[in-house]
Structures are given as structure tokens and as C-alpha cells.
C-alpha positions as CSV (number, residue, x, y, z in Angstrom):
1,X,-7.0,18.5,13.1
2,X,-5.2,17.3,9.9
3,X,-7.7,14.9,7.2
4,X,-5.7,11.7,6.7
5,X,-6.2,8.2,5.6
6,X,-4.2,6.5,8.1
7,X,-4.0,2.7,6.4
8,X,-1.2,1.3,9.5
9,X,-2.8,-2.1,10.6
10,X,-1.9,-2.4,14.2
11,X,-0.3,-5.6,15.5
12,X,-1.2,-6.5,19.0
13,X,1.5,-9.2,20.8
14,X,1.5,-12.4,20.6
15,X,-0.8,-12.7,17.6
16,X,1.0,-13.6,14.7
17,X,-0.2,-11.2,12.4
18,X,1.3,-10.9,9.0
19,X,0.7,-8.3,5.9
20,X,1.3,-11.4,4.1
21,X,-1.6,-12.7,1.3
22,X,-2.4,-16.1,1.5
23,X,-5.1,-15.9,-1.1
24,X,-3.8,-16.3,-4.9
25,X,-5.8,-14.9,-7.7
26,X,-5.4,-17.5,-10.6
27,X,-8.6,-14.7,-12.9
28,X,-10.7,-12.3,-12.5
29,X,-13.9,-11.2,-14.6
30,X,-16.1,-8.6,-14.5
31,X,-20.0,-9.6,-14.1
32,X,-21.4,-6.4,-14.0
33,X,-21.0,-3.0,-14.1
34,X,-22.2,0.8,-13.6
35,X,-21.4,3.8,-12.7
36,X,-21.2,3.4,-9.1
37,X,-20.3,-0.3,-8.6
38,X,-18.1,-2.9,-10.1
39,X,-18.9,-7.0,-9.4
40,X,-16.3,-9.4,-10.2
41,X,-15.5,-13.1,-9.7
42,X,-12.1,-14.2,-9.3
43,X,-11.1,-17.4,-9.4
44,X,-8.6,-18.1,-6.4
45,X,-6.6,-20.9,-4.5
46,X,-7.6,-19.9,-0.8
47,X,-6.0,-20.1,2.8
48,X,-5.9,-24.0,3.3
49,X,-4.4,-24.3,-0.7
50,X,-7.9,-25.5,-2.1
51,X,-9.6,-23.6,-5.6
52,X,-12.3,-21.6,-5.6
53,X,-14.1,-18.9,-6.0
54,X,-14.3,-15.5,-4.4
55,X,-17.2,-12.6,-5.4
56,X,-15.7,-8.9,-4.8
57,X,-17.9,-5.9,-5.2
58,X,-16.2,-2.4,-6.0
59,X,-17.1,0.7,-4.8
60,X,-16.5,3.5,-7.2
61,X,-17.1,6.1,-4.3
62,X,-15.7,6.6,-0.7
63,X,-18.4,6.4,1.8
64,X,-18.6,9.5,3.5
65,X,-20.5,10.3,7.1
66,X,-21.3,13.7,9.1
67,X,-22.1,14.0,12.5
68,X,-23.1,18.1,13.1
69,X,-23.5,18.9,16.5
70,X,-23.8,22.1,18.1
71,X,-23.3,24.1,21.1
72,X,-26.0,22.7,23.2
73,X,-25.1,19.2,22.3
74,X,-28.0,18.2,19.2
75,X,-27.9,17.1,16.2
76,X,-29.1,16.3,12.9
77,X,-30.8,13.0,11.2
78,X,-31.5,12.5,7.7
79,X,-34.9,9.6,7.4
80,X,-35.6,7.9,4.1
81,X,-37.0,4.9,2.5
82,X,-34.1,2.8,1.4
83,X,-34.8,0.9,-1.6
84,X,-32.7,-2.3,-0.8
85,X,-33.5,-2.5,2.5
86,X,-37.3,-2.3,1.8
87,X,-37.8,0.1,4.9
88,X,-37.2,3.2,6.5
89,X,-33.9,4.3,7.9
90,X,-33.1,7.6,9.7
91,X,-29.2,7.2,9.5
92,X,-26.7,10.5,9.9
93,X,-25.9,13.0,7.1
94,X,-24.2,10.4,4.3
95,X,-23.1,9.8,0.7
96,X,-20.5,9.2,-1.4
97,X,-17.5,10.8,-2.5
98,X,-15.7,10.4,-5.4
99,X,-12.5,8.4,-5.1
100,X,-9.8,11.3,-6.6
101,X,-12.1,13.9,-4.6
102,X,-10.9,15.3,-1.1
103,X,-12.7,14.2,1.7
104,X,-13.2,17.1,3.6
105,X,-14.8,19.0,0.1
106,X,-17.2,15.1,0.0
107,X,-18.3,15.6,3.6
108,X,-18.9,19.5,3.3
109,X,-20.8,18.8,0.1
110,X,-22.5,16.1,1.7
111,X,-23.7,17.8,4.7
112,X,-25.2,20.6,3.0
113,X,-27.2,18.6,0.6
114,X,-29.1,17.0,3.2
115,X,-29.3,19.2,5.6
116,X,-28.7,22.9,4.5
117,X,-26.1,22.7,7.2
118,X,-22.8,24.5,6.8
119,X,-19.9,24.0,9.4
120,X,-17.0,26.3,10.2
121,X,-15.1,23.1,12.4
122,X,-13.9,20.2,11.1
123,X,-12.4,16.9,12.7
124,X,-12.1,13.1,11.3
125,X,-13.0,11.0,13.8
126,X,-13.3,7.7,11.9
127,X,-12.0,5.2,8.9
128,X,-14.2,1.9,8.5
129,X,-15.1,-0.5,6.4
130,X,-18.0,-1.3,5.9
131,X,-18.6,-5.1,4.6
132,X,-14.8,-6.5,4.2
133,X,-16.3,-9.9,3.1
134,X,-17.8,-8.9,0.2
135,X,-16.5,-5.4,-0.9
136,X,-14.2,-2.9,-0.5
137,X,-15.9,0.2,0.6
138,X,-13.9,2.2,2.8
139,X,-16.0,4.7,4.7
140,X,-14.5,8.1,6.7
141,X,-16.5,10.1,9.4
142,X,-16.8,13.4,10.7
143,X,-17.6,15.6,13.3
144,X,-19.2,18.8,12.1
145,X,-19.1,21.7,14.5
146,X,-19.8,25.7,14.1
147,X,-22.8,25.6,12.5
148,X,-25.3,27.7,10.1
149,X,-28.6,26.9,8.8
150,X,-29.7,27.6,5.3
151,X,-31.5,25.5,2.7
152,X,-31.2,21.8,1.7
153,X,-29.7,20.9,-2.0
154,X,-31.3,17.3,-2.4
155,X,-30.6,14.7,-5.1
156,X,-33.4,13.2,-6.7
157,X,-33.3,9.9,-5.2
158,X,-33.7,12.4,-1.8
159,X,-36.7,13.5,-2.3
160,X,-38.6,12.0,0.4
161,X,-36.1,12.7,2.8
162,X,-36.6,14.2,6.6
163,X,-34.6,15.9,8.6
164,X,-34.4,15.7,12.2
165,X,-32.5,18.2,14.8
166,X,-32.6,16.4,18.2
167,X,-29.9,16.0,21.4
168,X,-27.5,14.0,20.5
169,X,-28.3,11.7,23.7
170,X,-31.5,10.6,21.9
171,X,-29.9,9.5,18.2
172,X,-26.9,7.7,20.8
173,X,-30.1,5.8,22.5
174,X,-31.7,5.0,19.0
175,X,-28.4,3.1,18.6
176,X,-28.3,1.4,21.3
177,X,-32.2,0.2,20.9
178,X,-32.0,-0.7,17.7
179,X,-33.7,2.1,15.9
180,X,-30.7,3.2,13.9
181,X,-29.3,0.4,12.2
182,X,-27.1,2.1,9.1
183,X,-23.4,1.0,9.9
184,X,-21.8,4.0,9.4
185,X,-24.5,6.1,11.9
186,X,-23.6,3.0,14.6
187,X,-20.3,3.5,14.7
188,X,-20.0,7.4,14.1
189,X,-22.3,7.9,16.7
190,X,-20.4,5.4,19.2
191,X,-17.6,6.7,18.4
192,X,-18.9,10.5,19.2
193,X,-20.3,9.2,22.3
194,X,-16.8,8.0,23.9
195,X,-15.2,11.2,22.9
196,X,-17.4,13.5,24.6
197,X,-17.4,11.5,28.0
198,X,-13.5,10.8,28.4
């Protein structure tokens, strides 16, 4: 299956959907900038024709999520303490890929870093926007199959990371009962569950 970026927006009948942008940007000011994100404040005219402000977070990487699945329908989750949430989180292997880097190359790197796994068969299963009211972060989710196990190559920020091999059905249950809350993981696991059912 080819690796694609499909930005075509569906147009359901009778909804009068338009690609015309009803917002007008009057000015932009960068409030904060680091190697991973940029925060800017825009002075705008909103769709009602009234002035206002809009804060926007620009992500300098693409979110990449991977669901590895073996021949027995087992998968691998990674767990780590998420600083921003101040709590532990079980997730699919995921990370950031540089904007100008091939998506598949980033997916292969993240899977190897976090789990030690490599895969011979890859399928892109979903494109997502993770919080589109305040940020432009775009994500892509891959299914990885025909797996081989090896050594992890975790980064310093992942020193506490745990890896858990479990039945995919249990990972799906963790989404449904709220034990998995990470957005990329929830969307990817539900997508794959539907594909496996059909």
C-alpha cells in the first residue's frame, strides 16, 4: 500500500461545505518559540465579522503512531509518566517525525527506539489532527506486521518507559474502559479493530 498524505476534504450532500476561509488574519506575533513548538497570537476578524484574538500552537514535528501486531494478534504498548498530565499513560509506540522526513522512516525509527521491534510490512491506516482548535499538529498511524524483536534505543526522556506485549483485544478493552486516553492510541486502536472485524 502506498504511503500517502490525503488532504482531500469530503463534502457530504446538503451541508453547504465550503473551503473558503471565513477568518481574516490582521497580524501575528510570536509569543514563544522552542525546537518543538511555536506559540503565536493572531489579531483576527472572526466569521461573524467581529475583531478578536486567536492563539495558535505550531508543531515542528508530525505525530507518528505505530500499532505492531504479530501473527497471534498480540500487540505492544509503551507506558511512561507524562510530564504535562502528571500521570502514567499506556500508549501505542509513538513520537515526532521531522516535517520534511519521510513518514515511514520516522515510523520505523520510533518503533525500534521504543520497543526494539522491526517490521517487514507497513500500512498507513489513518491521518488525524489531534487538537485542531488550538494547534496544527498532524498525525499519521501505521500498522506494522511481520515483526522481529531486538534491543530498544530509547531517548533520555523515555528512561522510565515500560514495554508491554498483550493481546490486541485487551488493548481495545483498555481504550473502551478508559485505561488508554492518549488520542493517537485511541484513534489507531479503534481504526484497526474495525479493520480486523471487517
